[in-house]
Legacy VTK file of the C-alpha trace (Angstrom):
# vtk DataFile Version 3.0
C-alpha trace
ASCII
DATASET POLYDATA
POINTS 121 float
118.195 131.111 107.620
116.069 128.869 109.854
116.777 125.369 109.463
114.076 122.811 108.393
112.737 120.825 111.405
111.365 117.308 110.170
108.344 115.479 111.061
108.271 111.742 109.756
104.867 110.356 109.410
103.950 106.804 110.153
104.906 105.416 106.956
108.203 107.122 106.685
109.263 106.509 110.332
112.197 104.056 110.565
114.341 104.003 113.705
117.565 103.717 111.581
116.574 106.851 109.630
115.748 108.689 112.830
119.059 107.807 114.437
120.961 108.615 111.340
119.521 112.039 110.882
119.900 112.954 114.538
123.541 111.806 114.629
124.032 114.441 111.784
122.371 117.077 113.612
118.977 117.180 112.205
115.960 118.271 114.161
113.587 115.288 113.506
110.616 113.766 115.402
108.460 110.895 114.370
104.581 110.694 114.715
104.915 108.056 117.479
107.323 110.300 119.445
104.685 113.214 119.108
102.018 110.951 120.374
100.159 111.363 117.030
99.727 107.762 115.784
96.576 106.798 113.606
95.785 110.508 112.897
94.567 111.505 109.578
97.023 112.930 106.976
95.238 116.388 107.105
95.561 116.304 110.999
99.178 115.405 110.742
99.861 118.087 108.173
97.969 120.680 110.463
100.134 119.427 113.514
103.223 119.944 111.422
102.265 123.396 110.465
101.422 124.392 114.068
104.763 123.048 115.264
106.608 124.462 112.323
107.811 120.983 111.102
108.061 119.951 107.357
106.365 116.440 107.097
108.077 113.534 105.283
106.105 110.919 103.824
105.830 108.001 101.303
102.127 108.826 100.919
102.541 110.803 97.651
99.100 110.722 96.291
97.341 111.867 99.354
99.852 114.511 100.568
100.031 115.978 97.000
96.204 116.071 96.981
96.067 117.683 100.322
98.856 120.207 99.225
96.623 121.231 96.233
93.480 121.514 98.139
94.887 123.519 101.010
96.459 126.092 98.487
93.173 126.324 96.693
91.512 127.162 100.201
94.340 129.535 101.000
95.492 127.319 103.863
99.058 127.144 104.745
101.346 124.216 105.669
104.926 123.985 106.806
106.104 122.095 103.771
105.953 118.462 102.508
108.688 116.140 101.420
107.603 113.023 99.508
109.680 109.874 99.199
109.309 106.175 98.095
109.534 103.147 100.259
112.158 101.697 98.095
114.812 104.228 98.774
117.568 102.876 101.225
117.898 104.301 104.461
121.259 105.955 103.335
119.741 107.605 100.263
116.853 109.054 102.288
119.310 110.376 104.844
121.539 111.928 102.171
118.633 113.390 100.315
117.055 114.954 103.303
120.282 116.343 104.660
121.134 117.907 101.248
117.575 119.443 101.261
117.971 120.764 104.780
121.345 122.300 103.940
119.922 124.001 100.872
116.473 125.222 101.802
115.230 127.177 104.737
112.082 126.584 106.651
110.539 129.592 105.235
111.367 128.483 101.534
109.513 125.129 102.437
106.211 126.866 103.481
103.423 125.764 101.112
105.860 123.806 99.054
106.169 120.374 98.044
109.613 118.572 97.419
110.310 115.089 96.054
113.162 113.319 97.710
114.174 111.581 94.574
115.395 115.083 93.121
117.800 115.529 96.157
118.801 111.904 96.022
120.261 112.456 92.568
122.183 115.695 93.311
LINES 1 122
121 0 1 2 3 4 5 6 7 8 9 10 11 12 13 14 15 16 17 18 19 20 21 22 23 24 25 26 27 28 29 30 31 32 33 34 35 36 37 38 39 40 41 42 43 44 45 46 47 48 49 50 51 52 53 54 55 56 57 58 59 60 61 62 63 64 65 66 67 68 69 70 71 72 73 74 75 76 77 78 79 80 81 82 83 84 85 86 87 88 89 90 91 92 93 94 95 96 97 98 99 100 101 102 103 104 105 106 107 108 109 110 111 112 113 114 115 116 117 118 119 120
């Protein structure tokens, strides 16, 4: 089972979250670290697909719309995880680590997950 590699978009990037995930062995990179600040959501999703990374974002409406459009156009993405800004860093970390421990990168392809479902487990 190939482990999920994460790509945190600009809205979801928080240095404490990056550090917490890395300290627990997660493969995670931010848009800033990738040199991808200010790129469109579609460009971020395409970059994540090319680099085999599941994108994590708070931008629920836009990424859900992109997910739907891409599937209708038979385009693929590496996966999308959607969260909310009001989740604590600890809740986000626990939810993301639970998801990574449960699903493979293959299972995330063309799939959307809502982080709240993983926080409540």
